[in-house]
The first five atom37 places (N, CA, C, CB, O) and aatype in JSON, in Angstrom:
{
  "aatype": [12, 0, 15, 1, 11, 0, 12, 1, 11, 10, 17, 11, 11, 16, 14, 15, 7, 15, 11, 10, 19, 10, 19, 1, 1, 11, 11, 6, 7, 11, 8, 1, 4, 0, 10, 4, 8, 13, 9, 10, 14, 16, 19, 5, 2, 15, 7, 11, 11, 15, 6, 11, 19, 14, 5, 1, 0, 13, 7, 7, 8, 10, 4, 13, 2, 4, 10, 11, 11, 19, 9, 11, 16, 0, 16, 10, 19, 11, 6, 7, 6, 9, 15, 9, 6, 3, 19, 15, 10, 11, 9, 9, 14, 18, 19, 2, 10, 10, 9, 11, 11, 9],
  "atom_mask": [
    [1, 1, 1, 1, 1],
    [1, 1, 1, 1, 1],
    [1, 1, 1, 1, 1],
    [1, 1, 1, 1, 1],
    [1, 1, 1, 1, 1],
    [1, 1, 1, 1, 1],
    [1, 1, 1, 1, 1],
    [1, 1, 1, 1, 1],
    [1, 1, 1, 1, 1],
    [1, 1, 1, 1, 1],
    [1, 1, 1, 1, 1],
    [1, 1, 1, 1, 1],
    [1, 1, 1, 1, 1],
    [1, 1, 1, 1, 1],
    [1, 1, 1, 1, 1],
    [1, 1, 1, 1, 1],
    [1, 1, 1, 0, 1],
    [1, 1, 1, 1, 1],
    [1, 1, 1, 1, 1],
    [1, 1, 1, 1, 1],
    [1, 1, 1, 1, 1],
    [1, 1, 1, 1, 1],
    [1, 1, 1, 1, 1],
    [1, 1, 1, 1, 1],
    [1, 1, 1, 1, 1],
    [1, 1, 1, 1, 1],
    [1, 1, 1, 1, 1],
    [1, 1, 1, 1, 1],
    [1, 1, 1, 0, 1],
    [1, 1, 1, 1, 1],
    [1, 1, 1, 1, 1],
    [1, 1, 1, 1, 1],
    [1, 1, 1, 1, 1],
    [1, 1, 1, 1, 1],
    [1, 1, 1, 1, 1],
    [1, 1, 1, 1, 1],
    [1, 1, 1, 1, 1],
    [1, 1, 1, 1, 1],
    [1, 1, 1, 1, 1],
    [1, 1, 1, 1, 1],
    [1, 1, 1, 1, 1],
    [1, 1, 1, 1, 1],
    [1, 1, 1, 1, 1],
    [1, 1, 1, 1, 1],
    [1, 1, 1, 1, 1],
    [1, 1, 1, 1, 1],
    [1, 1, 1, 0, 1],
    [1, 1, 1, 1, 1],
    [1, 1, 1, 1, 1],
    [1, 1, 1, 1, 1],
    [1, 1, 1, 1, 1],
    [1, 1, 1, 1, 1],
    [1, 1, 1, 1, 1],
    [1, 1, 1, 1, 1],
    [1, 1, 1, 1, 1],
    [1, 1, 1, 1, 1],
    [1, 1, 1, 1, 1],
    [1, 1, 1, 1, 1],
    [1, 1, 1, 0, 1],
    [1, 1, 1, 0, 1],
    [1, 1, 1, 1, 1],
    [1, 1, 1, 1, 1],
    [1, 1, 1, 1, 1],
    [1, 1, 1, 1, 1],
    [1, 1, 1, 1, 1],
    [1, 1, 1, 1, 1],
    [1, 1, 1, 1, 1],
    [1, 1, 1, 1, 1],
    [1, 1, 1, 1, 1],
    [1, 1, 1, 1, 1],
    [1, 1, 1, 1, 1],
    [1, 1, 1, 1, 1],
    [1, 1, 1, 1, 1],
    [1, 1, 1, 1, 1],
    [1, 1, 1, 1, 1],
    [1, 1, 1, 1, 1],
    [1, 1, 1, 1, 1],
    [1, 1, 1, 1, 1],
    [1, 1, 1, 1, 1],
    [1, 1, 1, 0, 1],
    [1, 1, 1, 1, 1],
    [1, 1, 1, 1, 1],
    [1, 1, 1, 1, 1],
    [1, 1, 1, 1, 1],
    [1, 1, 1, 1, 1],
    [1, 1, 1, 1, 1],
    [1, 1, 1, 1, 1],
    [1, 1, 1, 1, 1],
    [1, 1, 1, 1, 1],
    [1, 1, 1, 1, 1],
    [1, 1, 1, 1, 1],
    [1, 1, 1, 1, 1],
    [1, 1, 1, 1, 1],
    [1, 1, 1, 1, 1],
    [1, 1, 1, 1, 1],
    [1, 1, 1, 1, 1],
    [1, 1, 1, 1, 1],
    [1, 1, 1, 1, 1],
    [1, 1, 1, 1, 1],
    [1, 1, 1, 1, 1],
    [1, 1, 1, 1, 1],
    [1, 1, 1, 1, 1]
  ],
  "atom_positions": [
    [[116.94, -40.06, -170.09], [117.22, -40.9, -168.93], [118.42, -41.79, -169.23], [115.98, -41.75, -168.55], [118.56, -42.29, -170.35]],
    [[119.26, -41.96, -168.27], [120.46, -42.78, -168.45], [120.11, -44.26, -168.41], [121.51, -42.46, -167.38], [119.07, -44.66, -167.87]],
    [[120.98, -45.07, -168.98], [120.75, -46.51, -168.98], [120.93, -47.07, -167.57], [121.7, -47.22, -169.97], [121.46, -46.4, -166.68]],
    [[120.47, -48.29, -167.37], [120.56, -48.9, -166.05], [122.01, -49.1, -165.61], [119.83, -50.23, -166.04], [122.31, -49.02, -164.42]],
    [[122.89, -49.37, -166.56], [124.29, -49.59, -166.2], [124.95, -48.3, -165.73], [125.05, -50.16, -167.38], [125.92, -48.34, -164.97]],
    [[124.43, -47.15, -166.17], [125.02, -45.88, -165.78], [124.51, -45.41, -164.42], [124.73, -44.83, -166.84], [124.99, -44.41, -163.89]],
    [[123.55, -46.11, -163.86], [122.98, -45.73, -162.57], [123.5, -46.65, -161.46], [121.44, -45.78, -162.62], [123.87, -47.8, -161.72]],
    [[123.53, -46.14, -160.25], [124.02, -46.89, -159.11], [123.01, -46.8, -157.97], [125.41, -46.37, -158.66], [122.52, -45.71, -157.67]],
    [[122.68, -47.92, -157.34], [121.74, -47.93, -156.23], [122.49, -47.84, -154.91], [120.85, -49.19, -156.28], [123.46, -48.56, -154.69]],
    [[122.02, -46.96, -154.04], [122.56, -46.84, -152.69], [121.43, -47.12, -151.71], [123.2, -45.43, -152.45], [120.37, -46.49, -151.78]],
    [[121.65, -48.04, -150.79], [120.66, -48.36, -149.78], [120.99, -47.57, -148.52], [120.61, -49.9, -149.5], [122.09, -47.69, -147.99]],
    [[120.04, -46.77, -148.04], [120.21, -45.97, -146.83], [119.16, -46.37, -145.81], [120.12, -44.45, -147.15], [118.03, -46.71, -146.17]],
    [[119.53, -46.34, -144.56], [118.59, -46.63, -143.49], [118.2, -45.31, -142.84], [119.19, -47.64, -142.45], [119.08, -44.57, -142.38]],
    [[116.94, -45.01, -142.79], [116.45, -43.76, -142.23], [116.39, -43.87, -140.71], [115.07, -43.39, -142.81], [116.43, -44.98, -140.17]],
    [[116.28, -42.73, -140.0], [116.18, -42.79, -138.53], [114.96, -43.57, -138.03], [116.14, -41.39, -137.97], [114.99, -44.11, -136.92]],
    [[113.91, -43.63, -138.82], [112.72, -44.37, -138.39], [112.9, -45.88, -138.53], [111.5, -43.92, -139.2], [112.08, -46.64, -138.02]],
    [[113.95, -46.32, -139.2], [114.23, -47.74, -139.33], [113.91, -48.31, -140.69], [0.0, 0.0, 0.0], [114.27, -49.45, -140.98]],
    [[113.23, -47.55, -141.55], [112.89, -48.06, -142.87], [114.09, -47.89, -143.81], [111.65, -47.34, -143.44], [114.98, -47.07, -143.58]],
    [[114.08, -48.69, -144.86], [115.17, -48.61, -145.83], [114.75, -47.79, -147.02], [115.61, -50.01, -146.28], [113.59, -47.83, -147.44]],
    [[115.69, -47.03, -147.58], [115.42, -46.13, -148.68], [116.43, -46.41, -149.79], [115.48, -44.65, -148.23], [117.61, -46.62, -149.51]],
    [[115.99, -46.41, -151.02], [116.88, -46.65, -152.16], [117.14, -45.32, -152.86], [116.28, -47.7, -153.15], [116.2, -44.67, -153.31]],
    [[118.39, -44.92, -152.94], [118.78, -43.73, -153.68], [119.43, -44.19, -154.98], [119.75, -42.83, -152.86], [120.33, -45.02, -154.96]],
    [[118.98, -43.65, -156.09], [119.55, -44.0, -157.38], [120.38, -42.83, -157.85], [118.44, -44.37, -158.42], [119.87, -41.72, -158.02]],
    [[121.67, -43.07, -158.06], [122.58, -42.01, -158.47], [123.3, -42.41, -159.74], [123.59, -41.69, -157.36], [123.49, -43.59, -160.03]],
    [[123.7, -41.4, -160.49], [124.46, -41.61, -161.71], [125.91, -41.93, -161.35], [124.39, -40.37, -162.64], [126.48, -41.3, -160.47]],
    [[126.5, -42.89, -162.03], [127.91, -43.22, -161.81], [128.78, -42.09, -162.32], [128.28, -44.56, -162.52], [128.37, -41.31, -163.19]],
    [[129.97, -42.0, -161.77], [130.9, -40.96, -162.21], [131.35, -41.23, -163.63], [132.12, -40.89, -161.27], [131.48, -42.38, -164.06]],
    [[131.58, -40.15, -164.34], [132.06, -40.27, -165.71], [133.53, -40.66, -165.71], [131.86, -38.94, -166.48], [134.11, -40.93, -164.65]],
    [[134.14, -40.7, -166.88], [135.51, -41.14, -167.03], [136.52, -40.13, -166.53], [0.0, 0.0, 0.0], [136.31, -39.47, -165.51]],
    [[137.61, -40.02, -167.23], [138.73, -39.18, -166.82], [138.44, -37.71, -167.12], [140.03, -39.62, -167.51], [137.59, -37.38, -167.94]],
    [[139.18, -36.85, -166.43], [139.06, -35.42, -166.64], [139.71, -35.04, -167.97], [139.7, -34.64, -165.47], [140.75, -35.58, -168.34]],
    [[139.07, -34.11, -168.68], [139.56, -33.72, -170.0], [139.67, -32.21, -170.12], [138.66, -34.26, -171.1], [139.02, -31.46, -169.38]],
    [[140.5, -31.77, -171.05], [140.67, -30.35, -171.34], [139.35, -29.8, -171.89], [141.84, -30.11, -172.35], [138.67, -30.48, -172.66]],
    [[139.0, -28.58, -171.5], [137.74, -27.98, -171.93], [137.76, -27.59, -173.41], [137.43, -26.76, -171.09], [136.69, -27.47, -174.02]],
    [[138.92, -27.4, -173.99], [138.99, -26.96, -175.38], [139.29, -28.08, -176.35], [140.04, -25.9, -175.52], [138.59, -28.22, -177.36]],
    [[140.31, -28.89, -176.08], [140.72, -29.91, -177.05], [140.33, -31.32, -176.62], [142.23, -29.84, -177.26], [140.55, -32.27, -177.38]],
    [[139.77, -31.5, -175.41], [139.33, -32.8, -174.88], [140.47, -33.8, -174.69], [138.3, -33.39, -175.79], [140.25, -35.01, -174.72]],
    [[141.68, -33.31, -174.49], [142.83, -34.13, -174.17], [142.72, -34.56, -172.71], [144.17, -33.37, -174.44], [142.32, -33.76, -171.86]],
    [[143.08, -35.8, -172.4], [142.99, -36.29, -171.02], [144.03, -35.57, -170.17], [143.19, -37.83, -170.95], [145.21, -35.54, -170.52]],
    [[143.58, -34.99, -169.06], [144.49, -34.27, -168.17], [145.15, -35.28, -167.23], [143.73, -33.18, -167.36], [144.47, -35.88, -166.4]],
    [[146.46, -35.47, -167.34], [147.12, -36.51, -166.56], [147.31, -36.15, -165.1], [148.44, -36.83, -167.16], [147.48, -37.05, -164.28]],
    [[147.3, -34.87, -164.73], [147.6, -34.49, -163.36], [146.38, -34.51, -162.46], [148.21, -33.13, -163.33], [146.53, -34.41, -161.24]],
    [[145.19, -34.64, -163.0], [143.99, -34.63, -162.19], [143.65, -36.07, -161.8], [142.8, -33.97, -162.95], [143.44, -36.92, -162.66]],
    [[143.6, -36.32, -160.49], [143.31, -37.66, -160.0], [141.95, -37.65, -159.3], [144.42, -38.16, -159.04], [141.46, -36.6, -158.9]],
    [[141.37, -38.82, -159.16], [140.08, -38.91, -158.51], [140.18, -39.16, -157.02], [139.27, -40.0, -159.15], [139.18, -39.03, -156.31]],
    [[141.34, -39.51, -156.51], [141.48, -39.79, -155.08], [142.56, -38.91, -154.5], [141.8, -41.28, -154.83], [143.43, -38.41, -155.22]],
    [[142.5, -38.72, -153.2], [143.5, -37.91, -152.53], [142.93, -36.57, -152.1], [0.0, 0.0, 0.0], [141.74, -36.29, -152.28]],
    [[143.79, -35.74, -151.54], [143.37, -34.42, -151.08], [143.12, -33.51, -152.27], [144.42, -33.8, -150.14], [143.61, -33.76, -153.38]],
    [[142.34, -32.45, -152.04], [142.01, -31.52, -153.12], [143.26, -30.82, -153.64], [140.98, -30.49, -152.64], [143.36, -30.55, -154.83]],
    [[144.22, -30.53, -152.76], [145.44, -29.86, -153.19], [146.29, -30.76, -154.07], [146.24, -29.4, -151.98], [147.1, -30.26, -154.86]],
    [[146.12, -32.07, -153.95], [146.87, -32.99, -154.79], [146.19, -33.22, -156.13], [147.05, -34.31, -154.08], [146.84, -33.62, -157.1]],
    [[144.87, -32.97, -156.2], [144.12, -33.27, -157.41], [144.32, -32.22, -158.5], [142.64, -33.38, -157.07], [144.52, -32.57, -159.66]],
    [[144.27, -30.94, -158.13], [144.28, -29.87, -159.12], [145.62, -29.15, -159.09], [143.13, -28.87, -158.86], [146.07, -28.76, -158.02]],
    [[146.27, -28.97, -160.25], [147.53, -28.24, -160.28], [147.33, -26.77, -159.9], [148.17, -28.34, -161.66], [146.3, -26.18, -160.21]],
    [[148.31, -26.2, -159.23], [148.21, -24.83, -158.75], [148.73, -23.86, -159.81], [148.98, -24.65, -157.43], [149.76, -23.22, -159.61]],
    [[148.03, -23.76, -160.92], [148.38, -22.81, -161.97], [147.1, -22.27, -162.56], [149.27, -23.47, -163.07], [146.01, -22.73, -162.22]],
    [[147.23, -21.31, -163.45], [146.04, -20.72, -164.07], [145.26, -21.79, -164.85], [146.44, -19.56, -165.0], [145.84, -22.51, -165.66]],
    [[143.99, -21.88, -164.6], [143.08, -22.84, -165.24], [143.53, -24.28, -165.04], [142.96, -22.54, -166.73], [143.3, -25.13, -165.9]],
    [[144.17, -24.56, -163.92], [144.6, -25.93, -163.62], [143.4, -26.83, -163.44], [0.0, 0.0, 0.0], [142.48, -26.5, -162.7]],
    [[143.4, -27.96, -164.09], [142.28, -28.88, -164.04], [141.22, -28.61, -165.07], [0.0, 0.0, 0.0], [140.27, -29.37, -165.19]],
    [[141.36, -27.52, -165.84], [140.4, -27.18, -166.88], [141.02, -27.24, -168.27], [139.81, -25.81, -166.64], [140.41, -27.73, -169.22]],
    [[142.26, -26.73, -168.39], [142.92, -26.66, -169.69], [144.24, -27.43, -169.64], [143.17, -25.18, -170.11], [144.92, -27.46, -168.62]],
    [[144.58, -28.05, -170.76], [145.88, -28.7, -170.87], [146.94, -27.62, -171.12], [145.89, -29.78, -172.02], [146.62, -26.46, -171.32]],
    [[148.19, -28.03, -171.1], [149.28, -27.05, -171.22], [149.28, -26.37, -172.58], [150.63, -27.74, -170.99], [149.5, -25.16, -172.66]],
    [[149.02, -27.11, -173.65], [149.05, -26.52, -174.98], [147.94, -25.48, -175.16], [148.92, -27.6, -176.04], [148.18, -24.41, -175.73]],
    [[146.74, -25.78, -174.69], [145.64, -24.83, -174.81], [145.89, -23.61, -173.92], [144.31, -25.49, -174.44], [145.55, -22.49, -174.3]],
    [[146.47, -23.83, -172.74], [146.79, -22.71, -171.86], [147.81, -21.79, -172.5], [147.31, -23.22, -170.51], [147.73, -20.57, -172.36]],
    [[148.78, -22.38, -173.2], [149.79, -21.58, -173.89], [149.14, -20.7, -174.96], [150.87, -22.49, -174.52], [149.49, -19.53, -175.1]],
    [[148.2, -21.28, -175.72], [147.48, -20.5, -176.74], [146.69, -19.36, -176.11], [146.54, -21.41, -177.54], [146.67, -18.24, -176.63]],
    [[146.03, -19.64, -174.99], [145.22, -18.62, -174.32], [146.1, -17.48, -173.8], [144.41, -19.23, -173.16], [145.74, -16.31, -173.93]],
    [[147.25, -17.82, -173.22], [148.15, -16.79, -172.69], [148.7, -15.92, -173.82], [149.3, -17.43, -171.9], [148.76, -14.7, -173.69]],
    [[149.1, -16.55, -174.93], [149.61, -15.77, -176.06], [148.54, -14.85, -176.63], [150.13, -16.71, -177.16], [148.8, -13.69, -176.92]],
    [[147.32, -15.39, -176.77], [146.22, -14.59, -177.32], [145.87, -13.44, -176.39], [144.99, -15.46, -177.57], [145.62, -12.32, -176.85]],
    [[145.84, -13.7, -175.07], [145.53, -12.65, -174.11], [146.58, -11.54, -174.14], [145.42, -13.24, -172.7], [146.25, -10.37, -174.0]],
    [[147.84, -11.91, -174.32], [148.91, -10.92, -174.4], [148.76, -10.06, -175.66], [150.28, -11.61, -174.39], [148.93, -8.84, -175.61]],
    [[148.43, -10.7, -176.78], [148.25, -9.95, -178.03], [147.06, -9.0, -177.94], [148.06, -10.9, -179.21], [147.11, -7.88, -178.44]],
    [[145.99, -9.44, -177.29], [144.82, -8.57, -177.13], [145.14, -7.43, -176.19], [143.61, -9.37, -176.6], [144.75, -6.29, -176.45]],
    [[145.85, -7.71, -175.12], [146.21, -6.67, -174.14], [147.1, -5.6, -174.77], [146.93, -7.29, -172.94], [146.95, -4.41, -174.48]],
    [[148.05, -6.03, -175.65], [148.93, -5.07, -176.3], [148.26, -4.36, -177.46], [150.17, -5.77, -176.78], [148.8, -3.37, -177.96]],
    [[147.12, -4.83, -177.89], [146.39, -4.16, -178.97], [146.77, -4.62, -180.36], [0.0, 0.0, 0.0], [146.37, -3.99, -181.34]],
    [[147.53, -5.7, -180.48], [147.92, -6.2, -181.79], [146.76, -6.87, -182.51], [149.07, -7.17, -181.66], [146.67, -6.81, -183.74]],
    [[145.87, -7.52, -181.75], [144.64, -8.06, -182.33], [143.48, -7.62, -181.46], [144.71, -9.63, -182.44], [143.67, -7.29, -180.29]],
    [[142.28, -7.63, -182.03], [141.1, -7.26, -181.24], [140.44, -8.52, -180.69], [140.09, -6.44, -182.1], [140.72, -9.63, -181.15]],
    [[139.59, -8.33, -179.72], [138.92, -9.47, -179.09], [137.95, -10.14, -180.07], [138.16, -9.02, -177.83], [137.62, -11.32, -179.88]],
    [[137.5, -9.43, -181.09], [136.6, -10.01, -182.1], [137.32, -11.02, -182.99], [135.98, -8.91, -182.95], [136.69, -11.89, -183.58]],
    [[138.64, -10.91, -183.09], [139.43, -11.82, -183.92], [139.74, -13.14, -183.22], [140.72, -11.16, -184.34], [140.25, -14.07, -183.84]],
    [[139.43, -13.22, -181.93], [139.76, -14.41, -181.14], [138.69, -15.47, -181.35], [139.89, -14.05, -179.63], [137.51, -15.15, -181.53]],
    [[139.09, -16.74, -181.33], [138.16, -17.85, -181.46], [137.13, -17.82, -180.34], [138.91, -19.2, -181.46], [137.45, -17.47, -179.2]],
    [[135.89, -18.19, -180.66], [134.81, -18.14, -179.68], [135.04, -19.07, -178.49], [133.5, -18.49, -180.34], [134.58, -18.79, -177.38]],
    [[135.74, -20.18, -178.71], [135.98, -21.12, -177.64], [136.85, -20.54, -176.53], [136.63, -22.37, -178.18], [136.63, -20.82, -175.36]],
    [[137.84, -19.74, -176.9], [138.81, -19.28, -175.9], [138.54, -17.88, -175.38], [140.19, -19.32, -176.48], [139.28, -17.39, -174.53]],
    [[137.48, -17.22, -175.86], [137.19, -15.84, -175.41], [136.98, -15.77, -173.9], [135.94, -15.32, -176.13], [137.52, -14.85, -173.28]],
    [[136.22, -16.68, -173.26], [136.06, -16.55, -171.8], [137.38, -16.64, -171.03], [135.12, -17.63, -171.29], [137.59, -15.91, -170.06]],
    [[138.27, -17.52, -171.47], [139.56, -17.66, -170.8], [140.44, -16.44, -171.04], [140.28, -18.93, -171.28], [141.15, -16.0, -170.13]],
    [[140.4, -15.89, -172.24], [141.18, -14.7, -172.54], [140.7, -13.52, -171.71], [141.11, -14.36, -174.05], [141.5, -12.76, -171.18]],
    [[139.38, -13.36, -171.6], [138.84, -12.26, -170.8], [139.25, -12.37, -169.34], [137.31, -12.23, -170.91], [139.57, -11.35, -168.71]],
    [[139.26, -13.57, -168.78], [139.68, -13.74, -167.39], [141.16, -13.41, -167.22], [139.4, -15.15, -166.92], [141.54, -12.81, -166.21]],
    [[142.0, -13.8, -168.19], [143.42, -13.5, -168.09], [143.69, -12.01, -168.25], [144.2, -14.28, -169.13], [144.59, -11.47, -167.6]],
    [[142.94, -11.33, -169.11], [143.14, -9.89, -169.31], [142.83, -9.15, -168.03], [142.25, -9.37, -170.46], [143.52, -8.18, -167.69]],
    [[141.8, -9.58, -167.3], [141.45, -8.93, -166.03], [142.55, -9.12, -164.99], [140.12, -9.47, -165.5], [142.78, -8.23, -164.17]],
    [[143.23, -10.29, -165.02], [144.29, -10.56, -164.04], [145.58, -9.82, -164.37], [144.57, -12.05, -163.97], [146.32, -9.43, -163.47]],
    [[145.86, -9.62, -165.68], [147.13, -9.0, -166.08], [147.15, -7.54, -165.77], [147.39, -9.21, -167.56], [148.14, -6.86, -166.04]]
  ]
}
């Protein structure tokens, strides 16, 4: 269970006129890269959805450096220079998705 500071109370009025308390978890901090946990600077919490997420492969999930590693690894696997078993376990899902697109 989360601490009291991590929870937020919302008061709602039901159609019958009674009041209801909804307890919700507060939003976490900034968005981070799925692999290296670097803070993603282009992802914002406000604005339209098209402004929040960059329009590139794995935008909003991976930072540029990790994306570069995934693209290089996917290219090497596609060309047959390395096998998929030699790839790090963290990046295998991303490599598999890129191989299907290429």
